[in-house]
N, C-alpha and C positions, 0 to 999 in steps of 0.2 A: 743090202743097204744102198740107197740111191746116193748119187753124187750131187753136191750142191751145184745149183745153177750159177754161172758167173754173174757178176754185177751188170746191171743194165747201163748202157752208155748214155741214157737219157736222164736229165735231172728230174727229181720228184716233182709232181704237180704242186703248184703253190709255193715252191721254194725258189730262191733267187740265186741260181747258179751255184748251188752248194755241192754239186757232184752227183754221181750216180746212185741208184738205189742199191742198198747193201745186198749181198748174196742171199738167195732164197734158201731157207733152212732145209737140211736133209731130214728124211724120216728116221726116227730113232728105231733101234733094234726092237723087234717084237711087234711093230705095227702091222696092220692087216695087209694082205697082199693086194687086195683091190684098192684100198686107200693109197698104198704106196705107188701102184701103177698110175692111178689118176693124178697123184701128186707129181709124178715125173712128167706126165703129159702137161700139167699146168705149168711146171717149171720151164718146159720147152717152149710153150706158148708165150710165157712171160719174157723169156730170153729173146724170142723173135719179135717182141713188141706188140703181140696180140693180147693186150691187157684185159679186154672185156672177155674174150674167150677163156683166158687163164682164170679169171674170177669165176666164170661159170663152172669150169672143171674143178676148181678148188671147192666150190659149193657142193658139187656132186660127191667129192671125196669126204667132205665134212659129214654128209648124210650117212656115209658108210662107217666113218670113224670120228664120231662127234667129240671125243675127248683128246684128239691129237692136236696139241697146242701149235705145232709147226704149221698146220694147215691154216689156222686162223691168222697166224703171223704172215704167211705168204699171201693170203687173200687181202690182208690189210695193205700190203705193199702194192698189190694190183689195184685195189680201190683208190689208193693215193695217186697212182699214175693216171687214173681216170678222173681225178679231181673230186671223187666222192669221199670227201674228208670225214663226214659224219660216220659213214660206214667203216672207213679205215680206223677211226678212233674206237668204234664199238668193237671191232675185231681185235684191236690191240689190247683193249681192256679185258676181253675174253681170254686172250693169250696169257695175260698176267694172272687171271684167276686160275687158269689150268696149270701154269708153271710160274709161281711167284718168285722163284729163285733164278729164273732165266733172264738174262739182261735184254734179250731181243724184244720181249714184250714191251718193256719200258722204252726201248729205242723206237719201236713202231709208234708208241703213244706220243713220244716227243716229236716225231716227224709229222704226225697228224696235227698236233697242236701248233707246230710251227707253220704248217700250211694254213691254219686258221688265224695266224698272226697272234696267237696267244703265247707270246715269247716267255713270259715269266713262268707259266705252267709248263711250257715246253722245256725250259731249262731245268726245272725241278724233275721232270721225267728223265731227262738225260743224266742228271746227277744220280738218280736212283739206279740207272743202268750202270753207271760207273762204279757204284757201290757193289754191284753184283759181279762186275768184271773190270777191275781197275786197269787192266792191261789193254783194253780195247782202244785202238787208235781212232776208229770211226766215232766212238762215243766221245772221246776227249776232244776231237775236232769239232763235234757238234756243240759241246759245252762252250768252247771258245767262240763259235759263231753266234750262239745265242747271247753270250755275254756282250759281244759287240753290238748285236741288234738292240739289246736293252739299253746299252750305253748311248747309242746313237738316238734312240727314241727319247731318252731323257734329256739329251742335249737339245733336241728339237722342242721338247716340252718346256725346257728352261728358257729357250728363246721366246716362246709364246708367253710364258709368265713374265719375262722381262718387258715385253711389249705391253702386256696388260697392266704392269706396275709402273709404266712410264709416268702416268699422271701422279701417282703417289710419290715417285722419286722427285718430281718437280716441286712437290709440296713439302719436301724435306724428309719424307719417309724412305728408309733404305730398303732395297730389295734384298732377298736372302743371300745372294752371291755378290753383292756389291762390295768391292774391296777398296777401302779408303787409303789409297796409296798413289803417289804421283810417279812412282818408279815402276815402269812396265815389267821390268825383270822380276820384281817381287810379286806383282799382280799375276803374271803368268805362272810363277812358281806356286803360288797359293792355289790357283785354279787346278793346276796339275795334281796337286796333293789331294784335293777334294774329289776330283774325278777318279783318282787312283784308288781311293777308299772303296768306291762302288765296284770298280773292276776287280780288285783283290777279293772282296767279299763274294762276288759272283763266281769267281774261279776257284776259290779256296774254301768254300762252304762257310763263309762268315768268319773265318779265323784271321785275326790280325793282332800282332803283338804291339803294345804301346811303344811309340818311338817318336823322337824329335828329329825333324829334317832341317838341316842347315843349308842356306844358300850363301855361297861366298864367291868373291870375284878376285881374280889375280890383280895384284897391285899395279896400277898404271894402265889398266884395261877396263873397258866397260862391257865387253862381250865375252871375255874368257871366264865363263861361269862354271862352278862345280857345286855338287850337292853331296853332303855327308849325312849319314843316318846314324843316330845313336839310339839304341834300344834302352828302354827304361822300365823293364818288367816289374821291378820291385819298388819303384818310386812312390806308388800310391798305396802302400801298405800301412803307413803310419805317418804322423807328423815328422818323426825323426828321419825316416827314409826319404821323405819328400824334401826335407831341408838339405840333406846331404846331396841329393840328386841335383837340386837347383844350384848349389854351390859349384858342382862339377860343370853343369851346363853353362853357367855364366863364364867360367874360366875357359871352357872349350870355345864358346862363341868369340871370345877375344883372340884366342890362338889362331883361329881360322879366318879372322876378319870377316865375320858373318854379316851379310846385309839384312838377313831375316832368319827367323826360325819358326817352324810350324810343328806343333804337337798333334799327334793323332792317338787317341786312347779310347778303347771301348768302355762304355759306362760300367759294364759288369766287372771291369778290372780295377775299379776305384773303390777301395775301402775307406780312403781319406784323400781329399775332402769330398764328402758327398754333398755337393753344393745345392742339390735339388731338395734335400730334406727340409721340411718345415716351411716350404714356399707356398703350399696350397695349390689347388687345381687352377686357380685364376692366374697365378704367376708362373707355375711350372706346368705348361699345357700338355706335356708329353706323358704324364702319368707314370706308370711303371714300365713303359716301353724300353726295350734295349735300344742301343744306338751308339753313336760315336761322337765324342767331342773333338773338334778341330780348332786349335787355338793358334793364331798367328801373332808372333812377337816381332816388332820392329823397333828401332831406336826411338822413334817419335810417336808411335801409335801401336795399338793392340786391338785385335778383333777375335771374336769367338763365334763358332757355329755348332749346332747339334744336328746330326744326321740320324733321324729316328729309323728304327728297323721297320721293314715292310713285312708285317706279320700276317696279313690276311691270307695270302696264298703262298708266299715264298719267303720264309724267315731268313734266307741267306742273302737277301739284297737289301738296299737302303733307299730311302726317299731323298729328295733334294735337301741340301743344307739349309737350315733355318737359323737366322742370326739371333744371338743372345747378347745381353748386356755384359760385357767383359768385366766390368767393375763389380758385378753381382755374382756372376757364375763362373769366373775364372777358376780353372782347376790347377793352374800353375802360376806362381808369382812371376813378376816381370823378370825377363832375362837380360834386358838391356837397361843399364842405369847410368 
């Protein structure tokens, strides 16, 4: 059995300083002698930085052993170093077909998609790799990197949307993330919560427990802020459970001298009140889509957003927050009275 080639010190083509290429896979026991020999030659060339020659040798080895999934995986890595991202993706997908339980095929696919800047699809591939091998450090690192890429892209898109909506804002129409509050502490708090929903979903596979975040400030200070989180898993099971929860939350907000409170609850956790029922397509434009309600409670104002799930390619992420009429769609009664 051949020994794995060490990691390349060069970053993968198309990546942005994300580290070296993962180790080239070793040939499994039982592989042909000729294929194994050629594979070792390819590994040596790859380690030496001769990626084109390595790809050629891996191709020769594949001709002799066409069902060896590690050869396609290794050639995918070589193609990626040569910026041949289409070929790298094709070999990664062939690796998956030959070895669907091996995480490396999904990892190679994720790297190729990352080089194509298809970050949503790349994240999905890395998440599948993590399912096959939850202990892989390189996979978990990639998941965090892709989550950050997607978050940064959405922030940039949000800035573009705000610029496009500037005319509407001047005419009285509110943008989806406009927070009606003169206190910058509360504004920053709410924005952090909304951005946090997206990041948690990306990293935790869409799992998020219903919770209310409280922002409080030490008496006599404007800057000594703290945040408390109260989980409310059973609050939305019935009118009775919601009533009990609201009573507790009102008392708690007084005890901690809260400046604001922000509820985050997945739509699929709400048995009561299902505020979207009976509204019709015209009024409830999200249909049956999953998503998250974010409700901001302040002493003199209340606001509500819905973050619909991004289901076309990656059901574990969400779109930008969209504003709702809090008087119509509130899922929580007022906490400040």
